[in-house]
PLY file of the C-alpha trace (Angstrom):
ply
format ascii 1.0
element vertex 389
property float x
property float y
property float z
element edge 388
property int vertex1
property int vertex2
end_header
-165.12 -7.60 35.97
-163.81 -7.55 32.46
-165.78 -8.78 29.55
-164.25 -11.97 27.97
-165.46 -10.95 24.53
-163.58 -7.69 24.69
-160.34 -9.38 25.82
-160.61 -11.81 22.99
-160.97 -9.05 20.46
-157.90 -7.19 21.84
-155.76 -10.30 21.62
-156.68 -10.80 17.98
-155.87 -7.17 17.22
-152.36 -7.33 18.66
-151.76 -10.69 17.08
-152.66 -9.29 13.66
-150.66 -6.09 14.28
-147.44 -7.79 15.31
-147.92 -10.51 12.69
-148.00 -7.94 9.96
-144.86 -6.23 11.32
-143.07 -9.57 11.42
-144.08 -10.43 7.88
-143.14 -6.95 6.62
-139.78 -7.19 8.43
-139.02 -10.59 6.90
-140.01 -9.26 3.47
-137.71 -6.23 3.92
-134.81 -8.46 4.99
-135.40 -10.75 2.02
-135.65 -7.77 -0.35
-132.45 -6.28 1.10
-130.52 -9.56 0.70
-131.84 -10.16 -2.81
-131.18 -6.54 -3.77
-127.65 -6.67 -2.49
-127.04 -9.79 -4.41
-128.46 -8.29 -7.59
-126.36 -5.14 -7.04
-123.24 -7.19 -6.57
-124.00 -9.15 -9.67
-124.61 -5.93 -11.52
-121.31 -4.46 -10.33
-119.52 -7.61 -11.37
-121.21 -7.49 -14.76
-120.14 -3.82 -15.10
-116.53 -4.46 -14.16
-114.35 -4.17 -17.26
-113.10 -7.43 -18.78
-109.50 -8.59 -18.32
-107.32 -7.30 -21.16
-104.80 -9.74 -22.52
-102.15 -10.11 -25.14
-100.62 -13.11 -26.82
-96.87 -13.54 -26.74
-95.39 -16.52 -28.55
-98.77 -18.28 -28.36
-99.29 -17.76 -24.61
-102.00 -15.50 -23.22
-100.92 -12.98 -20.63
-102.71 -10.12 -18.90
-101.62 -6.80 -20.38
-100.94 -5.73 -16.78
-98.10 -8.26 -16.69
-96.40 -7.33 -19.98
-94.81 -4.21 -18.47
-92.75 -6.51 -16.26
-91.29 -8.36 -19.26
-89.11 -5.54 -20.50
-87.09 -5.22 -17.28
-86.67 -8.97 -17.13
-85.29 -9.12 -20.69
-83.10 -6.07 -20.13
-81.65 -7.62 -16.97
-80.70 -10.75 -18.88
-79.24 -8.61 -21.68
-77.08 -6.73 -19.18
-75.92 -10.06 -17.65
-75.01 -11.45 -21.07
-73.29 -8.18 -22.02
-70.98 -8.35 -18.96
-70.24 -12.06 -19.31
-69.65 -12.08 -23.05
-67.60 -8.91 -23.16
-65.28 -10.29 -20.54
-65.00 -13.61 -22.37
-64.50 -11.84 -25.70
-61.69 -9.71 -24.26
-59.84 -12.63 -22.77
-60.17 -14.65 -25.95
-58.86 -11.93 -28.20
-55.96 -11.10 -25.91
-54.91 -14.73 -25.56
-55.09 -15.41 -29.33
-53.17 -12.30 -30.30
-50.46 -13.12 -27.73
-50.22 -16.59 -29.32
-49.92 -15.11 -32.79
-47.09 -12.70 -31.83
-45.07 -15.19 -29.72
-43.22 -16.84 -32.68
-42.16 -13.41 -33.89
-40.81 -12.46 -30.42
-38.91 -15.75 -30.35
-37.32 -14.85 -33.69
-35.62 -11.61 -32.48
-32.27 -13.40 -31.82
-32.30 -14.60 -35.45
-32.21 -10.97 -36.58
-29.55 -9.90 -34.11
-27.44 -12.97 -34.95
-27.41 -11.79 -38.52
-26.89 -8.17 -37.50
-23.78 -8.93 -35.36
-22.03 -10.96 -38.06
-19.54 -10.19 -40.85
-22.22 -11.16 -43.36
-24.66 -8.69 -41.81
-22.00 -6.00 -41.57
-20.93 -6.19 -45.21
-24.50 -6.53 -46.41
-25.25 -3.26 -44.71
-22.18 -1.68 -46.27
-23.35 -2.78 -49.67
-26.89 -1.45 -49.13
-25.50 1.86 -47.93
-23.59 2.20 -51.21
-26.25 0.95 -53.52
-29.52 1.93 -51.79
-31.16 2.78 -48.47
-29.62 0.92 -45.51
-32.54 1.76 -43.24
-35.00 0.23 -45.66
-32.66 -2.72 -46.12
-32.56 -3.33 -42.35
-36.37 -3.14 -42.16
-36.70 -5.66 -44.94
-34.22 -7.97 -43.26
-36.14 -7.70 -39.99
-39.36 -8.50 -41.81
-37.74 -11.61 -43.32
-36.03 -12.94 -40.19
-38.55 -11.99 -37.51
-42.02 -11.82 -39.04
-42.10 -13.75 -42.30
-40.56 -16.87 -40.76
-43.07 -16.58 -37.89
-45.94 -16.35 -40.39
-47.41 -13.46 -38.43
-49.21 -12.16 -41.49
-51.26 -15.28 -42.11
-51.69 -16.01 -38.41
-53.36 -12.60 -37.87
-55.70 -13.13 -40.84
-56.67 -16.51 -39.37
-57.19 -15.01 -35.94
-59.54 -12.39 -37.36
-61.70 -15.05 -38.88
-61.66 -16.93 -35.54
-62.77 -13.78 -33.79
-65.65 -13.34 -36.22
-66.77 -16.95 -35.58
-66.32 -16.55 -31.85
-68.51 -13.47 -31.74
-71.14 -15.28 -33.86
-71.15 -18.03 -31.25
-71.42 -15.52 -28.47
-74.48 -13.96 -30.08
-76.08 -17.38 -30.53
-75.47 -18.25 -26.84
-76.94 -14.90 -25.86
-79.98 -15.57 -28.01
-80.53 -18.98 -26.43
-80.25 -17.54 -22.94
-82.75 -14.75 -23.74
-85.17 -17.27 -25.27
-85.01 -19.34 -22.10
-85.58 -16.24 -19.95
-88.61 -15.31 -22.13
-90.00 -18.81 -21.94
-89.76 -18.83 -18.13
-91.52 -15.50 -17.88
-94.37 -16.56 -20.20
-94.86 -19.84 -18.38
-94.97 -18.14 -14.95
-97.43 -15.43 -16.06
-99.67 -17.27 -18.51
-103.38 -17.19 -17.68
-104.88 -20.48 -16.44
-107.57 -22.17 -18.58
-110.19 -21.19 -15.94
-109.22 -17.49 -16.18
-109.34 -17.62 -19.99
-113.00 -18.60 -19.79
-113.97 -15.65 -17.65
-114.43 -12.22 -19.23
-111.24 -12.41 -21.31
-110.70 -10.41 -24.43
-107.88 -11.61 -26.73
-106.36 -8.70 -28.68
-106.22 -8.82 -32.43
-103.41 -10.69 -34.19
-101.80 -7.44 -35.34
-100.53 -6.94 -31.80
-99.61 -10.54 -31.00
-95.92 -10.62 -30.23
-93.44 -13.21 -31.51
-90.39 -12.15 -29.51
-88.44 -15.18 -30.76
-88.40 -13.67 -34.22
-87.27 -10.34 -32.66
-84.35 -12.13 -30.98
-83.40 -13.90 -34.19
-83.58 -10.70 -36.16
-80.95 -8.98 -34.06
-78.75 -11.84 -32.85
-78.77 -14.38 -35.68
-76.13 -12.74 -37.88
-73.34 -14.54 -39.71
-69.58 -14.28 -39.21
-69.37 -12.64 -42.69
-71.67 -9.80 -41.52
-69.62 -9.44 -38.35
-66.44 -9.30 -40.40
-67.76 -6.40 -42.43
-68.81 -4.53 -39.27
-65.37 -5.17 -37.73
-63.56 -3.83 -40.77
-65.69 -0.71 -40.63
-65.07 -0.37 -36.88
-61.32 -0.68 -37.18
-61.24 2.33 -39.53
-61.53 4.55 -36.46
-58.71 2.94 -34.50
-54.94 3.06 -34.55
-55.00 0.01 -36.83
-56.71 1.91 -39.63
-58.75 0.60 -42.53
-58.19 -3.01 -43.47
-59.63 -5.42 -45.99
-61.60 -8.34 -44.61
-58.52 -10.58 -44.98
-55.83 -7.86 -44.94
-55.33 -7.37 -41.21
-52.08 -9.38 -40.99
-50.18 -7.47 -43.72
-51.14 -4.11 -42.30
-50.20 -5.04 -38.74
-46.82 -6.45 -39.80
-46.11 -3.32 -41.78
-46.98 -1.11 -38.81
-44.91 -3.30 -36.51
-41.82 -3.05 -38.71
-42.31 0.74 -38.90
-42.56 0.91 -35.11
-39.30 -1.04 -34.62
-37.56 1.09 -37.26
-38.52 4.13 -35.21
-36.61 3.08 -32.15
-33.46 4.95 -31.20
-31.03 2.05 -31.46
-32.46 0.94 -34.80
-32.00 4.42 -36.18
-28.38 4.39 -34.91
-27.82 1.05 -36.55
-28.78 2.64 -39.85
-25.94 5.20 -39.60
-22.47 3.97 -40.66
-20.34 7.10 -40.51
-19.28 6.92 -36.88
-18.60 3.26 -37.00
-16.59 3.51 -40.21
-14.40 6.34 -38.85
-13.57 4.35 -35.72
-12.67 1.32 -37.74
-10.64 3.36 -40.17
-8.57 4.80 -37.34
-7.82 1.34 -35.97
-7.08 -0.09 -39.37
-4.92 2.89 -40.31
-2.99 2.81 -37.10
-2.31 -0.85 -37.45
-1.48 -0.76 -41.13
2.28 -0.04 -40.56
2.66 -2.87 -38.09
0.75 -5.20 -40.36
2.89 -4.13 -43.40
6.21 -4.69 -41.47
5.07 -8.07 -40.28
3.82 -9.08 -43.74
7.08 -7.90 -45.42
9.22 -9.99 -43.06
7.12 -13.10 -43.65
6.62 -12.66 -47.36
10.11 -11.29 -48.44
11.60 -14.69 -49.17
8.81 -15.45 -51.61
9.98 -12.93 -54.19
7.27 -11.92 -56.67
4.66 -13.82 -54.62
5.25 -11.36 -51.81
2.71 -8.93 -53.35
-0.05 -11.48 -53.15
1.09 -12.52 -49.70
0.95 -8.91 -48.55
-2.53 -8.51 -50.01
-3.78 -11.55 -48.10
-2.25 -10.27 -44.93
-3.89 -6.91 -45.45
-7.35 -8.53 -45.99
-6.88 -10.67 -42.92
-6.01 -7.64 -40.84
-9.07 -5.77 -42.17
-11.37 -8.71 -41.37
-9.87 -9.18 -37.89
-10.48 -5.56 -37.07
-14.04 -5.76 -38.33
-14.71 -8.94 -36.38
-13.29 -7.41 -33.26
-15.47 -4.34 -33.64
-18.54 -6.49 -34.27
-17.90 -8.51 -31.07
-17.34 -5.38 -29.10
-20.52 -3.79 -30.49
-22.46 -6.94 -29.69
-21.13 -7.12 -26.17
-22.06 -3.52 -25.51
-25.34 -3.17 -27.31
-27.04 -6.48 -28.19
-29.10 -6.82 -25.06
-30.46 -3.32 -25.31
-30.97 -3.65 -29.09
-33.05 -6.77 -28.64
-34.96 -5.29 -25.79
-35.93 -2.28 -27.87
-37.03 -4.46 -30.74
-39.07 -6.64 -28.37
-40.69 -3.68 -26.68
-41.63 -2.08 -30.02
-43.25 -5.31 -31.17
-45.07 -5.70 -27.80
-46.36 -2.09 -28.03
-47.77 -2.81 -31.47
-49.29 -6.07 -30.21
-51.03 -4.24 -27.34
-52.38 -1.54 -29.67
-53.84 -4.28 -31.89
-55.39 -6.08 -28.91
-56.97 -2.85 -27.65
-58.34 -2.00 -31.13
-59.75 -5.49 -31.70
-61.32 -5.84 -28.29
-62.95 -2.40 -28.56
-64.23 -3.07 -32.10
-65.63 -6.54 -31.43
-67.27 -5.42 -28.16
-68.77 -2.46 -29.98
-70.32 -4.80 -32.64
-71.72 -6.96 -29.84
-73.07 -3.93 -27.97
-74.79 -2.59 -31.08
-76.71 -5.85 -31.55
-77.76 -5.98 -27.90
-78.80 -2.29 -27.89
-80.91 -2.69 -31.00
-82.52 -5.77 -29.55
-83.34 -4.09 -26.26
-84.79 -1.02 -27.97
-86.92 -3.15 -30.37
-88.39 -5.23 -27.54
-89.07 -2.20 -25.35
-90.87 -0.37 -28.21
-93.05 -3.36 -29.00
-94.07 -3.77 -25.39
-94.83 -0.04 -25.06
-97.14 -0.31 -28.11
-99.15 -3.02 -26.39
-99.35 -1.07 -23.13
-100.36 2.15 -24.80
-103.12 0.47 -26.84
-104.75 -1.57 -24.08
-104.20 0.32 -20.86
-105.79 2.54 -19.00
-104.46 0.56 -16.13
-107.45 1.49 -13.89
-109.68 -0.48 -16.26
-107.64 -3.67 -15.79
-108.88 -6.22 -13.28
-105.93 -7.98 -11.59
0 1
1 2
2 3
3 4
4 5
5 6
6 7
7 8
8 9
9 10
10 11
11 12
12 13
13 14
14 15
15 16
16 17
17 18
18 19
19 20
20 21
21 22
22 23
23 24
24 25
25 26
26 27
27 28
28 29
29 30
30 31
31 32
32 33
33 34
34 35
35 36
36 37
37 38
38 39
39 40
40 41
41 42
42 43
43 44
44 45
45 46
46 47
47 48
48 49
49 50
50 51
51 52
52 53
53 54
54 55
55 56
56 57
57 58
58 59
59 60
60 61
61 62
62 63
63 64
64 65
65 66
66 67
67 68
68 69
69 70
70 71
71 72
72 73
73 74
74 75
75 76
76 77
77 78
78 79
79 80
80 81
81 82
82 83
83 84
84 85
85 86
86 87
87 88
88 89
89 90
90 91
91 92
92 93
93 94
94 95
95 96
96 97
97 98
98 99
99 100
100 101
101 102
102 103
103 104
104 105
105 106
106 107
107 108
108 109
109 110
110 111
111 112
112 113
113 114
114 115
115 116
116 117
117 118
118 119
119 120
120 121
121 122
122 123
123 124
124 125
125 126
126 127
127 128
128 129
129 130
130 131
131 132
132 133
133 134
134 135
135 136
136 137
137 138
138 139
139 140
140 141
141 142
142 143
143 144
144 145
145 146
146 147
147 148
148 149
149 150
150 151
151 152
152 153
153 154
154 155
155 156
156 157
157 158
158 159
159 160
160 161
161 162
162 163
163 164
164 165
165 166
166 167
167 168
168 169
169 170
170 171
171 172
172 173
173 174
174 175
175 176
176 177
177 178
178 179
179 180
180 181
181 182
182 183
183 184
184 185
185 186
186 187
187 188
188 189
189 190
190 191
191 192
192 193
193 194
194 195
195 196
196 197
197 198
198 199
199 200
200 201
201 202
202 203
203 204
204 205
205 206
206 207
207 208
208 209
209 210
210 211
211 212
212 213
213 214
214 215
215 216
216 217
217 218
218 219
219 220
220 221
221 222
222 223
223 224
224 225
225 226
226 227
227 228
228 229
229 230
230 231
231 232
232 233
233 234
234 235
235 236
236 237
237 238
238 239
239 240
240 241
241 242
242 243
243 244
244 245
245 246
246 247
247 248
248 249
249 250
250 251
251 252
252 253
253 254
254 255
255 256
256 257
257 258
258 259
259 260
260 261
261 262
262 263
263 264
264 265
265 266
266 267
267 268
268 269
269 270
270 271
271 272
272 273
273 274
274 275
275 276
276 277
277 278
278 279
279 280
280 281
281 282
282 283
283 284
284 285
285 286
286 287
287 288
288 289
289 290
290 291
291 292
292 293
293 294
294 295
295 296
296 297
297 298
298 299
299 300
300 301
301 302
302 303
303 304
304 305
305 306
306 307
307 308
308 309
309 310
310 311
311 312
312 313
313 314
314 315
315 316
316 317
317 318
318 319
319 320
320 321
321 322
322 323
323 324
324 325
325 326
326 327
327 328
328 329
329 330
330 331
331 332
332 333
333 334
334 335
335 336
336 337
337 338
338 339
339 340
340 341
341 342
342 343
343 344
344 345
345 346
346 347
347 348
348 349
349 350
350 351
351 352
352 353
353 354
354 355
355 356
356 357
357 358
358 359
359 360
360 361
361 362
362 363
363 364
364 365
365 366
366 367
367 368
368 369
369 370
370 371
371 372
372 373
373 374
374 375
375 376
376 377
377 378
378 379
379 380
380 381
381 382
382 383
383 384
384 385
385 386
386 387
387 388
């Protein structure tokens, strides 16, 4: 039979033993939980602060700024394509409009050319000067001067300068809106700004609006100077700011004067020989007829014969002019028209290329400037592994 005193002592032993184990276990669990919490807090305290930059007064994580350059460049590319296309169409349409009155005046020149007045004017110039130069001057007078092509082209150049200025302004506004949207979408919330945020010094705060204005807010006068410089390397050559019209007209006249039919028109020998043969062959008949008519007039017969001779001469010339016109006028006008159109197209190509180049230069400088500024921020504040997203 067991002793109750002994049993009682054993129970108390095990009660104390297991009680201590339970207390120690609870203490260990508490210590583990508290230690983990402290360790987590310590790791959080050790995590590097969020690095930020200020762009146009808005605070952004530096980790986001690298995404800005592609966004801006994408909009620049979009504007480049849209504005270059619009610029090309505008220049082509306006130059076509400027040349149209001159093209409409071609018949005025050929009307004069296929007339007795034109014929004898050319004879006189051949005797007293250079008939080719005289024809070119007459063409300048009847085709280009009366169409005011000179002043029209000068006016168009000023319009192109103003148009490109407007294109740059529109591009600037579009880029500013793109920038504003990006900054608004990526700006840190007020809560985030109060948690471990370091604002970089003002030396590296970016005002990209001023960068846009620097490259895109240029005047039409500045554009005009760049265009004049750009045209120096084209078929148009060097022009003064307001001298485009005079140079183009001069080149157009020279181009027409270089056509085959125009060169032929400057040579009288063949035509004169043909006329002389007809006039010589018909002189006997004319003389016999004139003598029969004028013989009763006595002394007045000399004057009568002279008048008859002049009439015969003029009739032969008129007949040759009409024949020449019937055979050659259509081709003559077509050659003149094509020469003018060729010069017009050369001018359009030169102007489109030059104005687009000026536009491209501004966009390229802008894109490079923004990219470099963003790279400076990234290089100063990243290592990226230190940035908490």
